[in-house]
C-alpha positions in Angstrom: -12.7 10.7 -15.3 -13.3 12.2 -11.9 -15.6 9.4 -10.9 -13.1 6.8 -12.1 -10.4 8.4 -9.8 -12.8 8.4 -6.8 -13.8 4.7 -7.4 -10.2 3.7 -7.8 -9.2 5.5 -4.6 -12.0 3.8 -2.7 -11.2 0.4 -4.2 -7.5 0.8 -3.3 -8.2 2.3 0.2 -10.8 -0.2 1.4 -8.5 -3.3 1.5 -5.8 -1.4 3.3 -8.3 0.0 5.8 -10.0 -3.4 6.4 -6.9 -5.5 6.7 -5.1 -2.8 8.7 -8.0 -2.7 11.2 -8.1 -6.5 11.2 -4.7 -6.6 12.8 -6.0 -4.6 15.8 -9.5 -6.1 15.9 -9.1 -9.6 14.4 -12.2 -10.8 12.5 -10.8 -12.2 9.3 -8.6 -15.3 9.8 -5.1 -15.3 8.3 -4.6 -17.7 5.4 -2.5 -20.8 6.2 1.2 -20.5 5.2 4.2 -22.8 5.2 7.8 -22.9 4.0 9.6 -19.7 3.2 6.4 -17.6 3.4 5.8 -18.8 7.0 9.5 -18.2 7.9 9.4 -14.7 6.5 6.2 -13.8 8.3 7.5 -15.3 11.6 10.7 -13.3 11.3 8.7 -10.1 10.9 6.5 -11.0 13.8 9.5 -11.7 16.1 10.9 -8.1 15.7 7.7 -6.9 17.5 7.3 -3.4 16.0 6.8 -4.3 12.3 3.2 -5.4 12.2 1.7 -2.7 14.3 3.6 -0.1 12.3 2.7 -1.5 8.9 -1.0 -2.1 9.8 -1.2 1.4 11.5 0.1 2.9 8.3 -2.3 0.9 6.2 -5.2 2.2 8.3 -4.1 5.8 7.8 -3.5 5.3 4.1 -6.9 3.7 3.7 -8.6 6.6 5.5 -6.7 9.1 3.3 -7.6 7.4 0.1 -11.2 6.9 0.9 -11.7 10.4 2.2 -9.7 12.0 -0.6 -7.4 13.9 1.8 -3.6 13.8 1.5 -3.9 11.4 -1.4 -0.5 12.2 -3.0 1.2 11.6 0.4 -0.8 8.4 0.9 0.2 7.1 -2.5 3.9 7.9 -1.9 3.8 6.1 1.5 1.9 3.2 0.0 4.4 2.7 -3.0 6.8 0.4 -1.2 4.0 -1.5 0.5 2.0 -2.3 -2.6 5.3 -3.2 -4.5 6.2 -5.5 -1.7 2.7 -7.1 -1.7 3.1 -7.8 -5.4 6.7 -9.2 -5.1 5.8 -11.3 -2.1 2.9 -13.0 -4.0 4.9 -13.2 -7.3 8.0 -14.9 -5.8 7.2 -16.3 -2.4 3.5 -17.2 -2.1 1.5 -17.3 -5.3 -1.8 -17.3 -3.5 -3.7 -14.0 -4.0 -1.4 -13.0 -6.9 -4.3 -11.7 -8.9 -5.4 -9.4 -6.0 -1.8 -8.2 -5.7 -1.7 -7.4 -9.4 -5.0 -5.5 -9.0 -3.7 -3.5 -6.1 -0.5 -2.6 -8.0 -2.6 -1.6 -11.0 -4.9 0.6 -9.0 -1.9 2.2 -7.4 -0.2 2.9 -10.7 -3.4 4.3 -12.2 -3.7 6.8 -9.3 0.0 7.8 -9.4 -0.5 8.6 -13.1 -3.6 10.7 -12.3 -1.8 12.5 -9.5 1.5 12.8 -11.4 1.5 16.6 -11.3 2.1 16.4 -7.5 5.2 14.2 -8.1 6.8 16.1 -11.1 8.9 18.5 -8.9 10.5 15.5 -7.1 11.7 14.1 -10.4 12.9 17.5 -11.9 16.7 17.8 -11.8 17.9 21.1 -10.4 21.2 22.6 -11.3 21.9 24.0 -7.8 20.1 23.9 -4.5 17.9 26.9 -3.9 17.8 28.1 -0.3 15.5 31.0 0.7 
């Protein structure tokens, strides 16, 4: 099972590292878009900070997953990103929906395997404990 976790981490981390770096060092062309998808992407581009922030996070997440360091943190930060990728391709642009499903599946698999790190967050406490 340990090998499966390592393979899954690398398979999930590589696309984020590659596409994150592609923002800063463009090699892979962007797929053509039109309609609502293009409007959405142009809106995010116009705010200025969004793409560098997102792509920078993706690079850091990719490095963390591939290296095996800070994996629970990387998975927590990646959760809204991978969910958004899935929802965008499910409802706005059906292209690459299978890849989005794979990303979400890999992410869920790793969250299940690292669940012990997240249990305390979901454990209700009766009263706050301050030391």
